[in-house]
N, C-alpha and C positions, 0 to 999 in steps of 0.2 A: 385632609386625609388622602393618601395615595390610592388610586384606583387600580385594581389588578385586572389584567387582561383575561377575558373569558376563555374558557376551554370549550371547544366544540367536539362532541362525540356523536357520530351518526347513530341513529336508532338501531341500525343493523349491526353495528360493531359490537364485539364482545371484549370488554375491558375488565380485567380483574379489579375488584375493590382494593386489593393489596398493592397494585401497581402505583408508582409515584408519577404523577403527571404534572409537568410544570405549567406556568402561566402561558396563555396564548396558544396552547397546542391545538392542533386540528387532527382528528382521527376519522378517516373516511369510511365509506360503506364496507361492511363485511370484513373489516380488519380485526385481528385478534391480538390482544396484548396480555401477556402472562403475568403471574403473581409477582415475580422478582424483577420486573422491568422498571427502569427509572428513565423518564424522559425529561430533558432540560426544558427551558423556556422556548416557546415559539417553534417547536418541532412540528413539522407538517407531514402527516402520514396519509397517503392517498388510499384508494380502495384495495381490498384483498391482500393486505400486508399481514404477515405473521411475524411477531416478535415474541420470543420466549426465552426461558432460562434466565440466568443472572446477567442481564444486559443493561448497559448504561449508554444513552445516546445524548450527545451534547446539544446545546442551544442552536436553533436555526437550521438544523439539519433537515433536509427534504428527502423523503423516501417515497418512491413511486410505486405504482401497482405491481402486485405479485412478487414483491421482495420477501425473502425469508432470512431472518436474523436470529442467531442465538440458539438454534436447534443443535442436537447432538452431532458431534463430528463424524465424518465418514472414516473412522479409524477403528479397526477390529480390537485394538488394545483398550479402547475406551469402555469403562465398566460402570458408567453412570455417575462418576464422581462430580461434585459441584465445581464447575469451572465458569469462566466469564467471557463476555464480549464487552469491550469498552470502545466506544466510538466518540470522537471529539466533535467540535463545533463546525457548523457551516458546510457540512458534507452534502454532496448531491449523489444519491444512491438510486440508480435508474432501474428500469423494469427488469424483473426476473433475476436480479442479483441475489446470490446466496453467500451468507457469512456465517461460519460455524464457530461455536465456542471452543475454548482450548481443551487441552488434556493435562492430566497430572504429570505425565512424562515430558511435557513440553513447556512447563511453567504455569499452565492453568489459565492463560489469558490470551485471547485474540485481541490485538490492539490496533486501532486505526486512529490517526491523528486528526488534525483540522484541515479544512479547505481542500478536500480531495473530491475527485470526480470518478465514480465507478459507473461506467456505461453499461447498457443493457447486457444481461446474461454473464457478467463477470462473476468470478467465484473466488472467495477468500477462504482458504481452508483453516483448520485448527492451528492455533498457536502462531499464526502469522503476525508480523509486526510491520505496520505501514506508517510512514512518517506523515509529513504535511505537504500539501500541494502536489500530490501524486495523481496521475491520470492513468486509469486502466480502461482501455478501449473495449469495444463490444467483444464479449466472449473470452477476454483475457482470463487466464486461470493461474492461481497460485496454489501449489501443493502445500502440505503442512510445513510449518516451521520456517517459512520464507521471510526474509527481511527485505523491505523495500525502503530505501532512504528518501529523504526529502526531494521533491521536485522531479522524481523519475517518471518516465512515460513508458507504459507497456502496451504495445500495439495489439490490434484486433486478433483474436484467436491464437495468441501466443500462450505457451505454457512454460511455467517456471518449476523446475524439479525441487523436491523437498530439500530443505536445509541450504538452499542457495541464497545469495544476497544480490540485490540489484542496487548498485551504488548511487550516490547522490547525483541527480540530474542526468542519469543515464537514459538513453533512448533505445528501446527494444522495438525493432521493426515488426510489422504484422506477420503472423503465421510462423513465428520463430519458436525454437525449442531451446530453452536455457538449461544447461546441465552443469554449468560452473558459475562462478561469481562474475557478474557483469560490471566492468570497471566504471567508476564515477566519471561523468562527463563524456562518456564514449557512446558510440553507435554500434549496436550489435544486431545482427540479422542472420536468419537462415536456420536450417535443420541439419545438424546441430549448428547453433549460431557461431559466427565468427565476429571479431571486432574489426570494424572498418575505419577506425580513427576517432578523432575528437568531434564532438557535436558542436561545431562552430556556430551553426545557425542558432541553436538553442542558447548558446552562451551570449551571442550578440543580442538576442531578444531579451535576455536578462541583464543586459548592460554591464557585462564584465569588462574591465579595462583591457585595452589592447595588449599591454605588457603581460597581464595574466594569461591571456589567450596564447601569446607567443611562447611563454614558458611551458604551458600545457602542451602545445604543439611539439616542443622539443622533447618533453617527457614521453609523449606518445610515439615519437619517432624512435627514441631509444628502445622503447618496449616492443614495438611492432615491426620496425623496418631496419634495424641496425645489425641484424644477424647475431646479436648478443643473446645469451640465455637470460631468463628472468632475473636470476641473482646478479649477473654481471650488469644488466640494464639498471637494476636498482642502485648498485654502487655508483654507476655513472651519473644517475639522476641526483643522488645525494651530493656528489662532488661538483656537478656543473650547474645545478639549479638551486638557488637559495632564496629565502625571503618570499616564499609563495605558499600560503596555507593550502591552496587547492592541490598543488603538487604533493605537499606533505600528506594530504588526505589520501591521495592515490597510493603513495608508498605504504602508509599504514594499512590501507585496505588490502593490498597484496600480501603484506607480511602477516596479517591476521587471518588470511583466507584458510578455510579448512578443506575446501573442495578444489582449490586452484582457480585461476581466473581465465576468462575467455580472451584468447589472443588471435 
């Protein structure tokens, strides 16, 4: 017979009998778990954590003290409708992070994927969509409806305006203000942020082929340094750079942008 891993709930924690708690979970002192919370297996919740609302948290996620997840959004249009937070597996959610549930007007769900690191005091507002492998440094803030693609890094105390997108593996420098979409694979920094080119260091660390980096360099040159406008640069990129999914991703990202891209 298979043995199930024991659940540990500290005697001072308040856990609703309606909550669903997976095998091997640890719930620390003075933490509060609401009626509609679902915890996967081996979730570890340290002391003084509040998790409420319709919130799902995936296996092996580690939540540190004073985190708040699933409470009502800071949106005056929110009228108490039932909305969700869904968090994937193996996330590290550090001290004082706040993650708010969605709104009816924004799709109803705040979604965070797998293997992300949210450092202390980071904030994820209503209806945000975060991919996998994302790093939000200390105090990084996402306003409502922000999309952050896989592998992106948002530096300490940076703010991302509502409805903006942060592209795949983009790097946002510390103390930046993002008011347009941040290009995939690029480095953006400043208030308001500007794009300073390709994140070559990040791409080498992720073992991208030299030929891919070369093609992306060329695409960034056409976008940022060629004195072409964006439409002209995109046409040049399509003509001159072929067989590169990463460049195709940048082209699609720009063509689908609603707020314009940072250049």
